[in-house]
RODO-2510 file (C-alpha; in nm, 4 decimals, decimal comma):
residues 376
     n   res          X          Y          Z
     1     x     8,3015     8,8706    21,6054
     2     x     8,4796     8,8596    21,2692
     3     x     8,7140     9,1472    21,1888
     4     x     8,8850     9,1797    20,8506
     5     x     9,2174     9,3663    20,8546
     6     x     9,3153     9,4771    20,5043
     7     x     9,5707     9,7621    20,4969
     8     x     9,8173     9,8852    20,2370
     9     x    10,1810     9,9351    20,3327
    10     x    10,3046    10,2446    20,5135
    11     x    10,5752    10,3105    20,2579
    12     x    10,9228    10,3456    20,4011
    13     x    10,8316    10,2026    20,7397
    14     x    10,6065     9,8920    20,7354
    15     x    10,4916     9,6437    20,4749
    16     x    10,1182     9,5792    20,4412
    17     x    10,1666     9,2482    20,6241
    18     x    10,3431     9,4224    20,9142
    19     x    10,0668     9,6847    20,9351
    20     x     9,8033     9,4105    20,9433
    21     x     9,9856     9,2332    21,2272
    22     x    10,0110     9,5551    21,4270
    23     x     9,6386     9,6260    21,3860
    24     x     9,5596     9,2686    21,4886
    25     x     9,7654     9,3045    21,8062
    26     x     9,5792     9,6204    21,8998
    27     x     9,2374     9,4689    21,8273
    28     x     9,3114     9,1548    22,0283
    29     x     9,4246     9,3590    22,3266
    30     x     9,0601     9,4574    22,3645
    31     x     8,8777     9,1531    22,2202
    32     x     9,1140     8,8551    22,2604
    33     x     8,8673     8,5967    22,1343
    34     x     8,7572     8,7737    21,8141
    35     x     8,8231     8,6140    21,4747
    36     x     9,0642     8,8203    21,2674
    37     x     9,1218     8,7761    20,8951
    38     x     9,4454     8,9366    20,7776
    39     x     9,4470     9,0463    20,4152
    40     x     9,7445     9,2762    20,3477
    41     x     9,6775     9,4547    20,0202
    42     x     9,8412     9,6573    19,7449
    43     x     9,6949     9,8938    19,4893
    44     x     9,9156     9,7343    19,2243
    45     x    10,2420     9,9044    19,3130
    46     x    10,4930     9,8176    19,5840
    47     x    10,3950     9,5054    19,7742
    48     x    10,1748     9,3517    19,5031
    49     x    10,3673     9,0228    19,4949
    50     x    10,3758     8,9829    19,8729
    51     x    10,0101     9,0794    19,9102
    52     x     9,8764     8,8229    19,6663
    53     x    10,1199     8,5437    19,7544
    54     x    10,0530     8,5680    20,1283
    55     x     9,6763     8,5914    20,0833
    56     x     9,6567     8,2857    19,8561
    57     x     9,9180     8,0594    20,0137
    58     x    10,1435     8,0923    19,7114
    59     x    10,5196     8,0702    19,6694
    60     x    10,8042     8,3045    19,5773
    61     x    11,0456     8,2391    19,2918
    62     x    11,3624     8,4450    19,2546
    63     x    11,5670     8,4863    18,9371
    64     x    11,8669     8,6809    18,8165
    65     x    11,7587     8,9119    18,5345
    66     x    11,8883     9,2133    18,3465
    67     x    11,8414     9,5337    18,5452
    68     x    11,7521     9,8759    18,4037
    69     x    12,1125     9,9518    18,3087
    70     x    12,1900     9,5993    18,1889
    71     x    12,3584     9,4858    18,5105
    72     x    12,2279     9,1622    18,6658
    73     x    11,9781     9,2012    18,9512
    74     x    11,7802     8,9535    19,1579
    75     x    11,4040     8,9810    19,1198
    76     x    11,1203     8,7671    19,2498
    77     x    10,7791     8,6815    19,1184
    78     x    10,4921     8,5137    19,2980
    79     x    10,3097     8,1959    19,2039
    80     x     9,9657     8,2174    19,3592
    81     x     9,7900     7,9379    19,5413
    82     x     9,5939     7,8339    19,2317
    83     x     9,9197     7,7240    19,0675
    84     x     9,8398     7,8972    18,7381
    85     x     9,8562     8,2690    18,8240
    86     x    10,1837     8,4590    18,8436
    87     x    10,2172     8,8058    18,9917
    88     x    10,4999     9,0329    18,8829
    89     x    10,6133     9,3791    18,9938
    90     x    10,8039     9,5383    18,7088
    91     x    10,9931     9,7486    18,9638
    92     x    11,1621     9,4327    19,0908
    93     x    11,3491     9,4055    18,7603
    94     x    11,3236     9,7510    18,6024
    95     x    11,2567     9,9861    18,8926
    96     x    11,3896    10,3308    18,9695
    97     x    11,5280    10,2212    19,3065
    98     x    11,7670     9,9869    19,1229
    99     x    11,9462    10,2832    18,9640
   100     x    12,1655    10,5189    19,1704
   101     x    12,0507    10,8814    19,1294
   102     x    12,3668    10,9850    18,9473
   103     x    12,3200    10,7093    18,6855
   104     x    11,9507    10,7642    18,6096
   105     x    11,9066    10,8080    18,2346
   106     x    11,5856    10,7017    18,0591
   107     x    11,7565    10,7313    17,7228
   108     x    11,9285    10,4007    17,7975
   109     x    11,7337    10,2167    18,0704
   110     x    11,5490     9,9035    17,9646
   111     x    11,2520     9,6869    18,0655
   112     x    11,4327     9,3721    17,9446
   113     x    11,4372     9,2198    18,2930
   114     x    11,0604     9,2530    18,3212
   115     x    11,0296     9,0466    18,0031
   116     x    11,2584     8,7854    18,1555
   117     x    11,0302     8,7624    18,4601
   118     x    10,7331     8,7095    18,2274
   119     x    10,9223     8,4310    18,0535
   120     x    11,0024     8,2658    18,3859
   121     x    10,6319     8,2819    18,4767
   122     x    10,5502     8,1015    18,1522
   123     x    10,8171     7,8412    18,2371
   124     x    10,6245     7,7770    18,5615
   125     x    10,3200     7,6898    18,3514
   126     x    10,1259     8,0057    18,4316
   127     x     9,8373     8,1014    18,2046
   128     x     9,7277     8,4109    18,3989
   129     x     9,9756     8,6919    18,4578
   130     x     9,9117     8,9852    18,6902
   131     x    10,1655     9,2627    18,6323
   132     x    10,2084     9,5741    18,8462
   133     x    10,3833     9,8498    18,6539
   134     x    10,4528    10,1201    18,9125
   135     x    10,7971    10,2577    19,0007
   136     x    10,9785    10,2205    18,6695
   137     x    11,3217    10,3568    18,5783
   138     x    11,2452    10,3284    18,2085
   139     x    11,1024    10,5134    17,9082
   140     x    11,1415    10,2466    17,6395
   141     x    10,7733    10,1757    17,5734
   142     x    10,8206     9,8160    17,6828
   143     x    11,0579     9,7466    17,3944
   144     x    11,3075     9,5709    17,6223
   145     x    11,0312     9,3615    17,7758
   146     x    10,9200     9,2480    17,4293
   147     x    11,2789     9,1833    17,3131
   148     x    11,3256     8,9431    17,6036
   149     x    11,0194     8,7527    17,4806
   150     x    11,1304     8,7209    17,1185
   151     x    11,0053     9,0362    16,9458
   152     x    11,2452     9,2162    16,7105
   153     x    11,2692     9,5946    16,6730
   154     x    11,4418     9,6973    16,3499
   155     x    11,5819    10,0165    16,1995
   156     x    11,5432    10,1173    15,8345
   157     x    11,8380     9,8968    15,7355
   158     x    11,6903     9,5912    15,9075
   159     x    11,9317     9,5997    16,2001
   160     x    11,8034     9,5257    16,5502
   161     x    11,7828     9,8158    16,7901
   162     x    11,9726     9,8265    17,1162
   163     x    11,8342     9,9191    17,4585
   164     x    11,6645    10,2296    17,5897
   165     x    11,4079    10,4886    17,4989
   166     x    11,6370    10,6829    17,2662
   167     x    11,6593    10,3853    17,0305
   168     x    11,2880    10,4107    16,9484
   169     x    11,3631    10,7194    16,7383
   170     x    11,5312    10,4859    16,4853
   171     x    11,2541    10,2263    16,4870
   172     x    11,1215    10,1375    16,1425
   173     x    10,9621     9,7950    16,1909
   174     x    10,8409     9,5573    16,4621
   175     x    10,8549     9,1826    16,3989
   176     x    10,6585     8,9699    16,6475
   177     x    10,6811     8,6426    16,4530
   178     x    10,9335     8,5113    16,7064
   179     x    10,7315     8,6089    17,0124
   180     x    10,7049     8,3305    17,2701
   181     x    10,4007     8,1287    17,1534
   182     x    10,2946     8,0581    17,5133
   183     x    10,1878     8,4217    17,5387
   184     x     9,8985     8,3453    17,3060
   185     x     9,7517     8,1150    17,5705
   186     x     9,8026     8,3574    17,8606
   187     x     9,5636     8,6149    18,0034
   188     x     9,7590     8,9236    18,1021
   189     x     9,6152     9,1813    18,3405
   190     x     9,8100     9,4978    18,4080
   191     x     9,7615     9,6908    18,7317
   192     x     9,7596    10,0543    18,6238
   193     x     9,6104    10,3487    18,8115
   194     x     9,7315    10,6396    18,5997
   195     x     9,5568    10,7651    18,2888
   196     x     9,8492    10,9245    18,1060
   197     x     9,8605    10,8717    17,7284
   198     x    10,1826    10,7587    17,5637
   199     x    10,2885    11,0969    17,4242
   200     x    10,2239    11,4676    17,4573
   201     x    10,2316    11,7119    17,7501
   202     x    10,0638    11,4618    17,9844
   203     x    10,2435    11,1607    17,8398
   204     x    10,5095    10,9284    17,9758
   205     x    10,8136    11,1424    17,8972
   206     x    10,6872    11,4835    18,0086
   207     x    10,5212    11,3724    18,3333
   208     x    10,7523    11,0970    18,4559
   209     x    11,0757    11,1469    18,2608
   210     x    11,2289    11,4083    18,4931
   211     x    11,2052    11,1868    18,8019
   212     x    11,3925    10,9205    18,6050
   213     x    11,6790    11,1565    18,5270
   214     x    11,5618    11,3223    18,2056
   215     x    11,6633    11,6818    18,1319
   216     x    11,4182    11,9052    17,9393
   217     x    11,6072    11,8262    17,6193
   218     x    11,5888    11,4530    17,6906
   219     x    11,2143    11,4781    17,7593
   220     x    11,1601    11,6267    17,4124
   221     x    11,3792    11,3544    17,2564
   222     x    11,2014    11,0739    17,4404
   223     x    10,8544    11,2040    17,3599
   224     x    10,9382    11,2168    16,9900
   225     x    11,0824    10,8637    17,0079
   226     x    10,7628    10,7309    17,1666
   227     x    10,5633    10,9096    16,8963
   228     x    10,7607    10,7207    16,6334
   229     x    10,7031    10,3989    16,8297
   230     x    10,3271    10,4588    16,8226
   231     x    10,3365    10,5150    16,4449
   232     x    10,5220    10,1884    16,3840
   233     x    10,2810    10,0008    16,6127
   234     x     9,9918    10,1325    16,4023
   235     x    10,1685    10,0334    16,0802
   236     x    10,2938     9,6876    16,1749
   237     x    10,0557     9,5689    16,4475
   238     x     9,7377     9,7477    16,3429
   239     x     9,6792     9,8907    16,6904
   240     x     9,6431    10,2510    16,7979
   241     x     9,7461    10,2802    17,1628
   242     x     9,8986    10,6276    17,1660
   243     x     9,6046    10,8058    17,3307
   244     x     9,4721    10,5154    17,5379
   245     x     9,4572    10,6131    17,9084
   246     x     9,7399    10,4322    18,0864
   247     x     9,9491    10,3787    17,7738
   248     x    10,2092    10,6126    17,9215
   249     x    10,2369    10,4232    18,2496
   250     x    10,5872    10,3012    18,3393
   251     x    10,7509    10,4923    18,0572
   252     x    10,5164    10,3478    17,7976
   253     x    10,5285     9,9901    17,9236
   254     x    10,1493    10,0121    17,9388
   255     x    10,1440    10,0700    17,5626
   256     x    10,3852     9,7840    17,4962
   257     x    10,1911     9,5358    17,7060
   258     x     9,8675     9,6294    17,5284
   259     x    10,0042     9,6418    17,1747
   260     x    10,2460     9,3490    17,1782
   261     x    10,1199     9,1103    17,4490
   262     x     9,7466     9,1926    17,4268
   263     x     9,7499     9,2899    17,7940
   264     x     9,4475     9,4517    17,9540
   265     x     9,4995     9,7584    18,1736
   266     x     9,2803     9,7544    18,4831
   267     x     9,2550     9,9386    18,8158
   268     x     9,5190     9,7977    19,0474
   269     x     9,3057     9,7769    19,3594
   270     x     9,0110     9,6304    19,1675
   271     x     9,2404     9,3686    19,0152
   272     x     9,3727     9,2731    19,3593
   273     x     9,0264     9,2585    19,5160
   274     x     8,8998     9,0428    19,2296
   275     x     9,1922     8,7988    19,2521
   276     x     9,1341     8,7637    19,6276
   277     x     8,7537     8,7293    19,5997
   278     x     8,7350     9,0113    19,8517
   279     x     8,3553     9,0324    19,8561
   280     x     8,3293     8,6713    19,9693
   281     x     8,5952     8,7221    20,2377
   282     x     8,4409     9,0346    20,3849
   283     x     8,0669     8,9711    20,3687
   284     x     8,0474     8,8163    20,7192
   285     x     8,2690     9,0782    20,8848
   286     x     8,1392     9,3075    21,1567
   287     x     8,3972     9,5748    21,0779
   288     x     8,6932     9,6206    20,8426
   289     x     9,0188     9,7913    20,9377
   290     x     9,2345     9,9318    20,6598
   291     x     9,5103    10,1897    20,6340
   292     x     9,7852    10,3633    20,4404
   293     x    10,0611    10,6123    20,5072
   294     x     9,8654    10,9217    20,4027
   295     x     9,4882    10,9374    20,3787
   296     x     9,3682    11,2358    20,1778
   297     x     9,1425    11,3277    19,8875
   298     x     9,3851    11,1566    19,6477
   299     x     9,2991    10,8251    19,8128
   300     x     8,9842    10,8234    19,5988
   301     x     9,1989    10,7502    19,2932
   302     x     9,2741    10,3809    19,3057
   303     x     9,4035    10,3552    19,6622
   304     x     9,3414    10,0601    19,8924
   305     x     9,1131    10,2153    20,1611
   306     x     8,8615    10,3602    19,9173
   307     x     8,8670    10,0500    19,6961
   308     x     8,7735     9,8464    20,0039
   309     x     8,5153    10,0995    20,1177
   310     x     8,3323    10,0897    19,7862
   311     x     8,2847     9,7148    19,8244
   312     x     8,1854     9,7363    20,1900
   313     x     7,9418    10,0224    20,1325
   314     x     7,7240     9,7924    19,9234
   315     x     7,7333     9,5298    20,1994
   316     x     7,6622     9,7707    20,4846
   317     x     7,9943     9,6953    20,6583
   318     x     8,1741     9,9752    20,8493
   319     x     8,5293    10,0626    20,7378
   320     x     8,7875    10,2175    20,9744
   321     x     9,1031    10,3792    20,8329
   322     x     9,4276    10,4129    21,0305
   323     x     9,6906    10,6329    20,8665
   324     x    10,0065    10,8222    20,9434
   325     x     9,8434    11,1415    20,8210
   326     x     9,4712    11,2148    20,7853
   327     x     9,4079    11,5418    20,6031
   328     x     9,1018    11,7630    20,6290
   329     x     9,0076    11,7055    20,2641
   330     x     8,9648    11,3324    20,3342
   331     x     8,6274    11,4138    20,4903
   332     x     8,4713    11,3844    20,1447
   333     x     8,5660    11,0160    20,1354
   334     x     8,2938    10,9267    20,3851
   335     x     8,0627    10,9310    20,0845
   336     x     8,2716    10,6480    19,9368
   337     x     8,1979    10,4244    20,2351
   338     x     8,4645    10,5235    20,4878
   339     x     8,3039    10,5208    20,8328
   340     x     8,5847    10,6985    21,0199
   341     x     8,9563    10,7699    20,9863
   342     x     9,2213    10,8176    21,2542
   343     x     9,5816    10,9316    21,2518
   344     x     9,8146    10,7006    21,4434
   345     x    10,0163    10,9949    21,5812
   346     x     9,9510    11,0429    21,9524
   347     x    10,1846    11,3358    22,0170
   348     x    10,4020    11,5825    21,8235
   349     x    10,6991    11,4014    21,6685
   350     x    10,9320    11,4163    21,3710
   351     x    10,8716    11,2095    21,0585
   352     x    11,1844    11,0106    21,1425
   353     x    11,0509    10,9230    21,4875
   354     x    10,7049    10,8404    21,3542
   355     x    10,8498    10,6040    21,0937
   356     x    11,0671    10,4337    21,3544
   357     x    10,7662    10,3786    21,5845
   358     x    10,4988    10,3012    21,3249
   359     x    10,4186     9,9483    21,4425
   360     x    10,3673    10,0543    21,8041
   361     x    10,1624    10,3568    21,7010
   362     x     9,9373    10,1492    21,4759
   363     x     9,8842     9,8908    21,7496
   364     x     9,8003    10,1580    22,0081
   365     x     9,5502    10,3374    21,7853
   366     x     9,3845    10,0111    21,6769
   367     x     9,3326     9,9260    22,0435
   368     x     9,1799    10,2679    22,1157
   369     x     8,9410    10,2416    21,8199
   370     x     8,8440     9,8882    21,9183
   371     x     8,7799     9,9993    22,2789
   372     x     8,5424    10,2641    22,1466
   373     x     8,3821    10,0175    21,9068
   374     x     8,2998     9,7752    22,1876
   375     x     8,1258    10,0520    22,3846
   376     x     7,9296    10,2034    22,0979
***
């Protein structure tokens, strides 16, 4: 019996790898001699590097780069088992968790460190870059990222701009003649599961600015600055990315990656499944276990369990979801290929207690489901 175990992380308590191990322990309690294939996954956000490195036998590479506020931070990228693909989480270098709440200010935060990680990936000889852009602290449209790679952003007097989203209001010209030439030989895929445009009421500044520390006045300022950025991109680069779905992801980093690095925005979970050749891995499985912290109707939008289920549905393979919370509206997801879903909670408990006991709870519930499976 071959069982594929492919969960996402339970954020705040267990990594995807730890969840997979806990499910495996529960399964093997009941069927000790079954073959288990562990494939911890990510939808393109937290855990993307670990997921792809562990699944492909790759390696981690850590570098000191410029953090969101300009202070040095340590960030790692992954070199996958093929030796030519690098995976980067922008949050490692430019993430919101790197900025204390009292210092959060998207007028000044920069994606420069993310650009440095891209440069380090090129130094490793990579020609395929996979970039996850969730969890940003920034609203600079990817200007800092591009500056780190040799692009110049100039004001009307020809002076180079500084850091942060506010500077884009002064932008008059973009010069990419000094951009790292190795980028022209690289294929860049960007894991993005939001469809926000760059500007406007559903754009980067209005939707995500407040969680990054922006006041209402700052949101208006940042939105106008990104509008100016889009105009200069059209003028100097001949590209119109302002209304492209996903351009507003990560404070406009989506727009910058498309316009300046020719990056392609794709569904995070689909990108991950493609890189891992998931269809080939799963086609001989009898059942697939997956999971995430909360399983609800929103899981249909680019989350790991439903991404897996859509593949397995076409192969006729059952998919079991284990989650901290399973809401009533998740019932509709059976149409996506989910066979059944189970909460790991076995008694009333606080969130704090549940998070402290997640591994044991996952293992216990996996064993119960497997016991039922063997007697079906």
